KOLRO-758888 format. One record per residue (C-alpha): z, y, x; residue number from 1. Coordinates in steps of 0.05 Angstrom, whole numbers, plus 5000, padded with zeros to 4 digits. Example, Ala and Ser with C-alpha at 12.3 -4.5 7.8 and 13.67 -1.06 7.14 Angstrom:
2
z_y_x_resi
5156_4910_5246_1
5143_4979_5273_2
***
This chain:
818
z_y_x_resi
3357_3383_3882_1
3325_3448_3860_2
3380_3462_3810_3
3433_3448_3863_4
3400_3495_3913_5
3393_3549_3861_6
3466_3543_3844_7
3486_3548_3917_8
3441_3608_3926_9
3474_3641_3866_10
3543_3629_3897_11
3519_3658_3962_12
3493_3721_3928_13
3559_3729_3890_14
3599_3723_3954_15
3559_3780_3984_16
3575_3829_3928_17
3634_3875_3942_18
3691_3862_3894_19
3679_3787_3887_20
3724_3774_3946_21
3777_3760_3892_22
3738_3698_3871_23
3768_3662_3931_24
3838_3676_3907_25
3882_3648_3852_26
3917_3703_3813_27
3988_3697_3785_28
4021_3755_3748_29
4095_3772_3754_30
4111_3731_3816_31
4141_3753_3883_32
4142_3713_3948_33
4203_3712_3993_34
4179_3719_4066_35
4193_3762_4125_36
4123_3753_4156_37
4085_3807_4118_38
4049_3873_4128_39
4051_3935_4082_40
3990_3976_4065_41
3974_4031_4015_42
3913_4013_3974_43
3883_4036_3908_44
3867_3967_3878_45
3869_3892_3887_46
3800_3889_3920_47
3821_3936_3976_48
3884_3894_3985_49
3842_3831_3990_50
3800_3864_4044_51
3865_3879_4082_52
3883_3805_4077_53
3814_3784_4103_54
3820_3832_4161_55
3893_3816_4178_56
3903_3802_4252_57
3979_3798_4257_58
3980_3729_4226_59
3938_3681_4185_60
3937_3715_4116_61
3945_3663_4061_62
3961_3710_4003_63
3974_3781_3984_64
4017_3818_3934_65
3996_3881_3897_66
4045_3925_3859_67
4017_3968_3804_68
4072_4020_3803_69
4074_4033_3878_70
4000_4017_3890_71
4027_3978_3949_72
3993_3920_3984_73
4031_3866_4021_74
3992_3815_4062_75
4030_3750_4070_76
4031_3693_4119_77
4058_3645_4066_78
4042_3623_3995_79
4077_3588_3938_80
4068_3521_3973_81
4109_3541_4034_82
4164_3588_4011_83
4208_3610_3952_84
4182_3650_3893_85
4216_3689_3838_86
4195_3735_3781_87
4177_3808_3791_88
4144_3840_3731_89
4105_3894_3768_90
4073_3850_3821_91
4010_3808_3821_92
4003_3750_3871_93
3935_3729_3898_94
3933_3664_3938_95
3873_3639_3978_96
3849_3577_3942_97
3834_3540_4006_98
3908_3538_4024_99
3928_3512_3956_100
3886_3449_3959_101
3927_3386_3965_102
3866_3343_3973_103
3811_3338_4025_104
3736_3346_4021_105
3694_3303_4065_106
3731_3290_4131_107
3782_3344_4114_108
3764_3393_4169_109
3783_3451_4124_110
3845_3418_4095_111
3903_3468_4096_112
3954_3432_4053_113
4027_3418_4070_114
4028_3342_4077_115
4072_3328_4138_116
4077_3253_4143_117
4030_3196_4159_118
4005_3143_4111_119
4063_3099_4135_120
4113_3153_4118_121
4129_3173_4190_122
4144_3249_4197_123
4093_3288_4238_124
4110_3322_4304_125
4101_3398_4305_126
4035_3417_4337_127
4068_3468_4383_128
4120_3419_4409_129
4114_3373_4469_130
4163_3318_4449_131
4163_3261_4436_132
4089_3266_4453_133
4054_3315_4500_134
3993_3336_4457_135
3922_3347_4481_136
3906_3387_4419_137
3949_3450_4411_138
3947_3515_4370_139
3927_3552_4434_140
3866_3508_4445_141
3846_3506_4372_142
3866_3574_4343_143
3823_3566_4281_144
3844_3496_4261_145
3907_3516_4223_146
3954_3477_4269_147
4018_3503_4237_148
4086_3470_4232_149
4075_3395_4230_150
4022_3394_4175_151
3966_3342_4176_152
3901_3371_4203_153
3833_3349_4230_154
3819_3396_4288_155
3772_3349_4326_156
3728_3327_4267_157
3756_3257_4266_158
3714_3216_4217_159
3777_3183_4189_160
3804_3249_4164_161
3868_3290_4176_162
3920_3263_4224_163
3980_3285_4265_164
4022_3267_4326_165
4082_3229_4299_166
4157_3239_4310_167
4162_3165_4328_168
4161_3157_4405_169
4127_3089_4396_170
4068_3116_4356_171
4030_3174_4387_172
3988_3192_4327_173
3968_3166_4259_174
3926_3186_4199_175
3953_3220_4136_176
3946_3197_4064_177
3907_3257_4036_178
3870_3243_3970_179
3797_3261_3961_180
3782_3322_3918_181
3744_3292_3860_182
3727_3319_3792_183
3713_3394_3793_184
3671_3443_3832_185
3714_3489_3873_186
3701_3564_3872_187
3711_3580_3945_188
3658_3602_3994_189
3662_3534_4026_190
3632_3504_3963_191
3565_3508_3999_192
3581_3439_4027_193
3567_3411_3958_194
3605_3401_3893_195
3671_3366_3899_196
3717_3337_3847_197
3792_3339_3834_198
3834_3279_3817_199
3906_3264_3800_200
3957_3215_3826_201
4002_3176_3779_202
4010_3216_3715_203
3987_3281_3745_204
4056_3313_3749_205
4038_3338_3818_206
3967_3359_3797_207
3953_3431_3818_208
3879_3435_3805_209
3838_3485_3765_210
3813_3444_3705_211
3824_3488_3644_212
3789_3451_3587_213
3814_3393_3546_214
3780_3326_3539_215
3744_3350_3475_216
3720_3413_3510_217
3769_3464_3482_218
3790_3521_3528_219
3864_3520_3548_220
3912_3574_3526_221
3946_3612_3583_222
4016_3586_3597_223
4044_3658_3596_224
4013_3672_3527_225
4045_3658_3460_226
3981_3661_3418_227
3953_3624_3382_228
4011_3576_3395_229
4083_3595_3409_230
4118_3550_3459_231
4172_3544_3511_232
4131_3520_3570_233
4135_3584_3612_234
4140_3595_3687_235
4211_3620_3675_236
4233_3556_3640_237
4193_3509_3687_238
4194_3546_3754_239
4172_3485_3795_240
4115_3461_3750_241
4060_3509_3774_242
4044_3535_3704_243
3990_3583_3727_244
3934_3615_3688_245
3909_3565_3636_246
3903_3505_3682_247
3919_3435_3657_248
3988_3412_3678_249
4040_3359_3663_250
4108_3394_3664_251
4144_3345_3619_252
4125_3275_3644_253
4069_3262_3594_254
4017_3207_3604_255
3971_3257_3640_256
3959_3332_3646_257
3950_3372_3582_258
3950_3443_3556_259
3957_3483_3492_260
3888_3501_3466_261
3858_3568_3444_262
3839_3536_3378_263
3889_3555_3323_264
3878_3487_3290_265
3891_3445_3352_266
3960_3457_3384_267
3950_3416_3447_268
3907_3363_3478_269
3902_3320_3541_270
3854_3341_3597_271
3801_3294_3625_272
3822_3289_3699_273
3803_3225_3735_274
3854_3185_3775_275
3848_3186_3851_276
3820_3122_3880_277
3878_3120_3930_278
3937_3078_3907_279
4003_3114_3894_280
4058_3104_3946_281
4104_3044_3934_282
4174_3061_3909_283
4227_3054_3963_284
4291_3015_3952_285
4332_3047_4007_286
4371_3098_3967_287
4433_3073_3929_288
4456_3144_3912_289
4425_3204_3876_290
4409_3275_3894_291
4397_3329_3843_292
4380_3295_3776_293
4364_3229_3809_294
4290_3230_3791_295
4274_3197_3858_296
4328_3144_3852_297
4299_3074_3866_298
4363_3033_3872_299
4379_2969_3834_300
4438_2989_3790_301
4423_2961_3721_302
4487_2974_3681_303
4507_3036_3642_304
4571_3076_3651_305
4603_3041_3591_306
4585_2972_3618_307
4523_2956_3577_308
4468_2916_3611_309
4402_2954_3615_310
4341_2931_3575_311
4279_2914_3616_312
4229_2971_3617_313
4171_2925_3600_314
4206_2898_3538_315
4209_2927_3468_316
4271_2891_3445_317
4323_2908_3422_318
4296_2980_3427_319
4224_3002_3420_320
4204_3058_3468_321
4146_3092_3502_322
4167_3086_3575_323
4120_3029_3592_324
4113_3016_3667_325
4037_3010_3665_326
4032_3079_3633_327
4078_3111_3685_328
4061_3078_3751_329
4101_3127_3795_330
4166_3128_3756_331
4194_3065_3788_332
4204_3031_3721_333
4218_2963_3754_334
4259_2907_3722_335
4316_2938_3683_336
4340_2986_3737_337
4369_3054_3719_338
4316_3109_3726_339
4305_3182_3706_340
4232_3186_3686_341
4239_3247_3640_342
4282_3296_3680_343
4348_3280_3644_344
4415_3300_3674_345
4418_3235_3714_346
4389_3164_3713_347
4394_3125_3648_348
4366_3064_3613_349
4357_3032_3545_350
4413_2983_3534_351
4412_2910_3513_352
4463_2927_3460_353
4425_2936_3394_354
4476_2987_3369_355
4470_3033_3430_356
4398_3056_3443_357
4408_3088_3512_358
4463_3110_3560_359
4471_3144_3627_360
4485_3102_3688_361
4543_3113_3736_362
4510_3123_3804_363
4545_3157_3863_364
4518_3222_3889_365
4490_3225_3960_366
4528_3289_3974_367
4596_3290_3940_368
4608_3362_3963_369
4545_3391_3933_370
4577_3417_3869_371
4638_3443_3906_372
4596_3485_3953_373
4563_3518_3894_374
4628_3544_3867_375
4644_3598_3917_376
4697_3646_3893_377
4671_3716_3881_378
4691_3768_3933_379
4713_3836_3910_380
4669_3888_3945_381
4708_3932_3991_382
4700_4007_3981_383
4689_4019_4056_384
4631_3969_4059_385
4562_4000_4066_386
4495_3985_4098_387
4448_4023_4144_388
4373_4029_4137_389
4350_3970_4095_390
4413_3931_4109_391
4379_3880_4154_392
4441_3880_4199_393
4492_3881_4142_394
4544_3826_4153_395
4598_3844_4103_396
4629_3801_4049_397
4606_3835_3984_398
4583_3781_3935_399
4574_3819_3870_400
4508_3848_3845_401
4497_3918_3818_402
4503_3892_3747_403
4568_3855_3762_404
4539_3785_3769_405
4569_3737_3819_406
4524_3716_3877_407
4502_3643_3885_408
4519_3610_3951_409
4459_3608_3997_410
4468_3533_4010_411
4472_3517_3936_412
4418_3486_3891_413
4448_3509_3826_414
4431_3546_3782_415
4372_3565_3827_416
4344_3516_3878_417
4349_3550_3947_418
4332_3487_3986_419
4287_3520_4038_420
4320_3588_4048_421
4368_3570_4104_422
4312_3537_4142_423
4267_3597_4130_424
4316_3650_4155_425
4361_3616_4207_426
4383_3682_4238_427
4399_3720_4174_428
4472_3699_4172_429
4465_3668_4103_430
4539_3649_4097_431
4578_3633_4034_432
4550_3676_3977_433
4551_3743_4015_434
4497_3795_4002_435
4442_3797_4054_436
4371_3821_4065_437
4336_3763_4099_438
4265_3783_4080_439
4264_3857_4096_440
4271_3882_4024_441
4293_3953_4007_442
4368_3935_4011_443
4416_3875_4010_444
4411_3827_3952_445
4429_3757_3930_446
4411_3702_3882_447
4458_3703_3822_448
4499_3650_3787_449
4468_3671_3721_450
4414_3619_3703_451
4375_3675_3667_452
4374_3723_3726_453
4346_3696_3791_454
4365_3753_3838_455
4391_3824_3840_456
4407_3879_3890_457
4480_3882_3909_458
4534_3931_3891_459
4531_3966_3959_460
4519_4038_3980_461
4484_4064_4042_462
4532_4088_4096_463
4505_4159_4089_464
4504_4159_4012_465
4564_4189_3976_466
4542_4179_3905_467
4589_4120_3897_468
4649_4166_3903_469
4625_4206_3844_470
4613_4143_3805_471
4683_4119_3819_472
4713_4185_3796_473
4673_4181_3731_474
4699_4111_3718_475
4771_4135_3731_476
4761_4192_3681_477
4737_4144_3628_478
4794_4096_3641_479
4847_4149_3624_480
4812_4167_3559_481
4771_4229_3580_482
4707_4239_3541_483
4640_4245_3575_484
4574_4270_3547_485
4533_4216_3512_486
4463_4213_3483_487
4441_4186_3416_488
4381_4152_3451_489
4385_4077_3454_490
4339_4017_3465_491
4325_3950_3434_492
4306_3891_3478_493
4270_3915_3540_494
4256_3983_3509_495
4181_3976_3502_496
4184_4011_3434_497
4231_4067_3458_498
4206_4137_3441_499
4267_4178_3459_500
4270_4239_3504_501
4312_4218_3564_502
4275_4242_3626_503
4321_4224_3684_504
4329_4159_3722_505
4394_4120_3729_506
4406_4155_3795_507
4395_4224_3766_508
4324_4237_3791_509
4278_4277_3745_510
4218_4238_3719_511
4147_4258_3736_512
4101_4272_3677_513
4058_4211_3661_514
3994_4253_3660_515
4010_4284_3728_516
3987_4256_3794_517
4038_4295_3836_518
4080_4282_3876_519
4059_4210_3864_520
3987_4189_3851_521
3979_4132_3803_522
3922_4106_3760_523
3951_4047_3721_524
4001_4083_3675_525
3973_4145_3642_526
3966_4168_3569_527
3893_4148_3574_528
3903_4078_3602_529
3961_4063_3554_530
3950_4104_3492_531
4000_4065_3450_532
4057_4066_3501_533
4083_4135_3481_534
4072_4164_3551_535
4092_4234_3528_536
4113_4288_3578_537
4160_4257_3629_538
4202_4214_3583_539
4227_4145_3605_540
4182_4090_3579_541
4165_4016_3590_542
4089_4012_3586_543
4084_3946_3623_544
4140_3909_3587_545
4185_3907_3649_546
4241_3857_3635_547
4291_3904_3668_548
4276_3960_3618_549
4254_4033_3619_550
4229_4068_3681_551
4188_4128_3704_552
4154_4157_3766_553
4201_4208_3797_554
4192_4279_3822_555
4225_4258_3888_556
4169_4251_3939_557
4212_4197_3974_558
4222_4154_3913_559
4159_4134_3875_560
4192_4103_3813_561
4260_4083_3786_562
4293_4051_3726_563
4326_4094_3672_564
4395_4077_3646_565
4395_4082_3570_566
4446_4046_3526_567
4425_3991_3478_568
4424_4004_3403_569
4461_3940_3403_570
4485_3900_3348_571
4546_3908_3394_572
4568_3962_3345_573
4597_3902_3308_574
4607_3858_3370_575
4552_3810_3346_576
4553_3738_3367_577
4620_3743_3404_578
4664_3682_3398_579
4736_3667_3417_580
4754_3612_3466_581
4744_3547_3428_582
4791_3490_3435_583
4766_3423_3462_584
4731_3374_3416_585
4779_3326_3384_586
4730_3275_3358_587
4684_3221_3382_588
4627_3238_3430_589
4558_3246_3397_590
4585_3266_3329_591
4602_3328_3289_592
4671_3356_3302_593
4717_3398_3259_594
4704_3469_3285_595
4763_3506_3312_596
4786_3565_3268_597
4745_3628_3276_598
4695_3596_3324_599
4635_3610_3279_600
4654_3676_3244_601
4583_3688_3218_602
4577_3622_3179_603
4581_3636_3104_604
4586_3594_3041_605
4534_3613_2988_606
4562_3597_2919_607
4536_3597_2848_608
4570_3636_2792_609
4612_3574_2777_610
4644_3581_2847_611
4610_3517_2872_612
4587_3514_2944_613
4511_3512_2942_614
4483_3528_3011_615
4502_3558_3078_616
4478_3622_3109_617
4491_3671_3165_618
4520_3741_3168_619
4471_3782_3210_620
4496_3852_3191_621
4558_3876_3154_622
4516_3880_3090_623
4462_3826_3101_624
4461_3750_3100_625
4404_3705_3124_626
4392_3638_3089_627
4338_3590_3066_628
4291_3609_3009_629
4302_3541_2977_630
4375_3561_2965_631
4352_3613_2914_632
4311_3566_2870_633
4364_3560_2815_634
4360_3633_2796_635
4325_3698_2815_636
4383_3739_2789_637
4428_3765_2846_638
4489_3763_2801_639
4483_3686_2799_640
4508_3682_2871_641
4570_3699_2911_642
4582_3698_2986_643
4647_3671_3016_644
4662_3693_3088_645
4718_3679_3138_646
4733_3609_3114_647
4743_3544_3151_648
4749_3500_3089_649
4710_3502_3024_650
4776_3504_2986_651
4776_3577_3009_652
4851_3589_3013_653
4853_3622_3082_654
4881_3693_3086_655
4817_3713_3124_656
4774_3700_3062_657
4727_3756_3040_658
4683_3751_2978_659
4622_3793_2964_660
4574_3794_2905_661
4499_3797_2919_662
4459_3860_2904_663
4389_3838_2923_664
4350_3773_2937_665
4289_3779_2982_666
4246_3718_2999_667
4195_3718_3055_668
4128_3734_3020_669
4084_3682_3054_670
4126_3624_3028_671
4167_3608_3091_672
4236_3578_3077_673
4275_3641_3096_674
4307_3695_3053_675
4354_3755_3058_676
4413_3773_3014_677
4438_3844_3010_678
4512_3846_2993_679
4541_3897_2943_680
4586_3925_2997_681
4595_3916_3072_682
4645_3864_3097_683
4705_3882_3140_684
4692_3860_3212_685
4749_3817_3239_686
4760_3758_3286_687
4740_3711_3228_688
4683_3753_3199_689
4629_3783_3244_690
4553_3781_3250_691
4513_3734_3295_692
4461_3765_3342_693
4387_3758_3328_694
4335_3747_3383_695
4310_3810_3418_696
4240_3784_3428_697
4190_3739_3393_698
4199_3684_3445_699
4234_3620_3427_700
4298_3595_3457_701
4296_3575_3530_702
4291_3502_3550_703
4358_3467_3562_704
4397_3523_3526_705
4464_3504_3497_706
4455_3505_3421_707
4500_3487_3363_708
4488_3466_3291_709
4542_3483_3241_710
4552_3458_3169_711
4606_3451_3116_712
4598_3381_3088_713
4558_3321_3067_714
4536_3339_2997_715
4526_3398_2952_716
4563_3408_2887_717
4634_3396_2910_718
4686_3437_2947_719
4737_3382_2959_720
4761_3374_3031_721
4699_3399_3066_722
4715_3435_3131_723
4666_3472_3176_724
4638_3425_3229_725
4596_3435_3292_726
4555_3393_3340_727
4518_3411_3404_728
4445_3402_3383_729
4383_3392_3426_730
4323_3436_3411_731
4256_3400_3417_732
4188_3429_3434_733
4140_3424_3374_734
4091_3385_3417_735
4143_3329_3420_736
4156_3332_3345_737
4082_3324_3331_738
4082_3255_3361_739
4065_3197_3314_740
4133_3164_3324_741
4168_3228_3302_742
4138_3278_3252_743
4065_3263_3264_744
4039_3335_3258_745
4079_3353_3195_746
4113_3414_3226_747
4086_3485_3215_748
4073_3537_3269_749
4131_3581_3244_750
4180_3522_3248_751
4212_3483_3304_752
4252_3419_3306_753
4313_3391_3340_754
4353_3327_3342_755
4375_3265_3379_756
4309_3230_3391_757
4338_3176_3436_758
4412_3174_3419_759
4458_3143_3369_760
4500_3195_3332_761
4562_3175_3293_762
4557_3229_3241_763
4512_3290_3235_764
4492_3325_3171_765
4458_3393_3169_766
4459_3442_3110_767
4401_3482_3081_768
4406_3555_3100_769
4455_3542_3157_770
4445_3568_3227_771
4424_3539_3293_772
4454_3585_3346_773
4445_3584_3421_774
4491_3612_3474_775
4467_3672_3515_776
4521_3690_3565_777
4582_3710_3524_778
4546_3714_3457_779
4511_3669_3407_780
4440_3684_3382_781
4412_3652_3319_782
4343_3622_3330_783
4336_3577_3269_784
4350_3572_3194_785
4361_3499_3174_786
4305_3478_3126_787
4294_3402_3122_788
4312_3335_3153_789
4386_3346_3138_790
4409_3276_3160_791
4409_3292_3234_792
4445_3227_3254_793
4380_3188_3246_794
4347_3172_3314_795
4275_3197_3319_796
4280_3237_3254_797
4287_3310_3275_798
4314_3366_3234_799
4267_3424_3217_800
4285_3498_3226_801
4249_3563_3209_802
4235_3602_3273_803
4273_3668_3267_804
4233_3699_3325_805
4170_3692_3282_806
4202_3734_3226_807
4239_3787_3266_808
4193_3843_3242_809
4200_3821_3170_810
4276_3819_3175_811
4279_3888_3206_812
4230_3919_3157_813
4266_3891_3096_814
4333_3915_3120_815
4305_3984_3135_816
4269_3989_3067_817
4329_3967_3026_818
***
């Protein structure tokens, strides 16, 4: 007892120290909350902002946002559990931990979660409403009990825990199914009640606790970090999986929550989180249609779309698998019914046909108009349209963003899930896909139809702003061939390494010197705080890695900071990665197809001096080719190799053929299977010969990206009748490839794998040195060099690729030095 009291005394002392108010908050970088109920304050740091939240009287403050550039504090009535979130590089979100708990301690008097149905599944009545039941307990009588919306609460200290009035006229009230917090001491001030423990339901896919060590005691790596382990499990790729800090999570349907570790020798490990003693809810059988991807489908269809009977989930014949019902108690793996336990496109099953491992099921959608509503035609913005003030009253029909992207319909769930927004802002006129300002932002905006860009401000001007007329005139001048002044300054990626001398924003405002505190006072971005960021004079820079690019504080007292508009040093000089419209696939599904002519203009044939096709490679610059180091084992003499470009067939009789001899061979010095070839002379860029784009950052390809594998033929050493082929190719996370039934840990950190782990592929053969390219808008970017596992038709035997993002610096340095 003495130790316990001492620990509680220590917590009490900490809570009394100024600055430790942040201990009661959960911090998340780069996130913005969409809510109208907020208050703006000017503060110098996060602690002052937290004090504003604690003192807020206009509403119950659940969280606050702090922006480093503006030194602005926003207190918020909502948090990530109750409203929409999206990325914003400059902001930091702090949420009160008490409102994030989805479990109860003791009788649950302080429970502030969002459960809104009883243990029987009956929806709760709102506390402020008087129908169907006239309540004795109301928000007016119990102002401190958190009686918001229709969430379960325990305002009267009921010994049975949180409850609510129900929406069923026959049942006045009932208790809610809130799990006990078991497993970990919470770090809130309320911890004085005694240590409590977190637990998980099912496989922990809804676990949102704060455990951050693995079962062997290793500390977890932050989800937003790429060291010591590179990975694709980021908040951007898994926006609904709560990948905060370094907390254990289960974003991909594993057996239980896990994390990447901070140990370079241990990539990932499960976390030791106990199961809640409460039984999981029983799967319902009412729905015979699917919504979204059908992950909640619990119907009884047990036949695939081609007519194959489904294999029982608890059987391992004819196909062995890991989706065992006892391991996944909440996935509804009953009998042989179609299910979607792993977030596939729609429900599926293993089949009873030994030659077909798995197939999708044909299940009707609950809302047949869902996809149609997402495809709203873009509206051309009218010149006379404008907005006043912040545009809160704007009701025009512009539906194009300032970068030219099309707006997503407000009632659509694709590509961004806007499920709650109409309910949140019923009076904001969120019609069609028109630009609006429902949350009191600086000006009208919209969610975009680009999966890689969640939202943007719209292409609208203020009614009293005439800058658009000048812009239009400039565009007209350019369209008739008039020249305008240009600058040699350009940026790569987000411009973090830019050291040019542009000192004006995109709207023409002069930048404030980084060392100056006038007219805008700032403490976060100075030459002293960021000595390596090149904060010289008043030049545009990107010290915080803002995804939108360069910016600066301005000399305009009314505008604290703004983005700069500087052209990219793009590989667009040679139109990298651009591809023509490809004809449809004329071959069987799940097999390599003959590529349409000119569809992969960067794919090259590396040949020996005897003119025999030896390996594949990729044109990445008019005078440079990327390939595998293993392709150069026969000789170290550059004259032993030739490069054939612009061909569709290894017979090389096309008029688009270009042949180049090799001037230099350069292998990666650490022994990775990647090499560069410098050609004796640059190629001629044409529709059939052009470079592919390389990644702009060291991050790997995004999850669910559309990627293709290309290759010439089955075997080396012959040129007869081998045409260029392609196949859409799934990229796998290395964590999956490390599994015992796949590669069992035999993949290196600078490699990644891909393949058809569950499917049956008619024909697929990769080629050493060949590319794996992924589509990024209207271009292709090469992420991998094919290295091993070339028979990609084998189920559960992935193909290995060298990660190009890991060697970007080496590639750039070699090309610059030679």
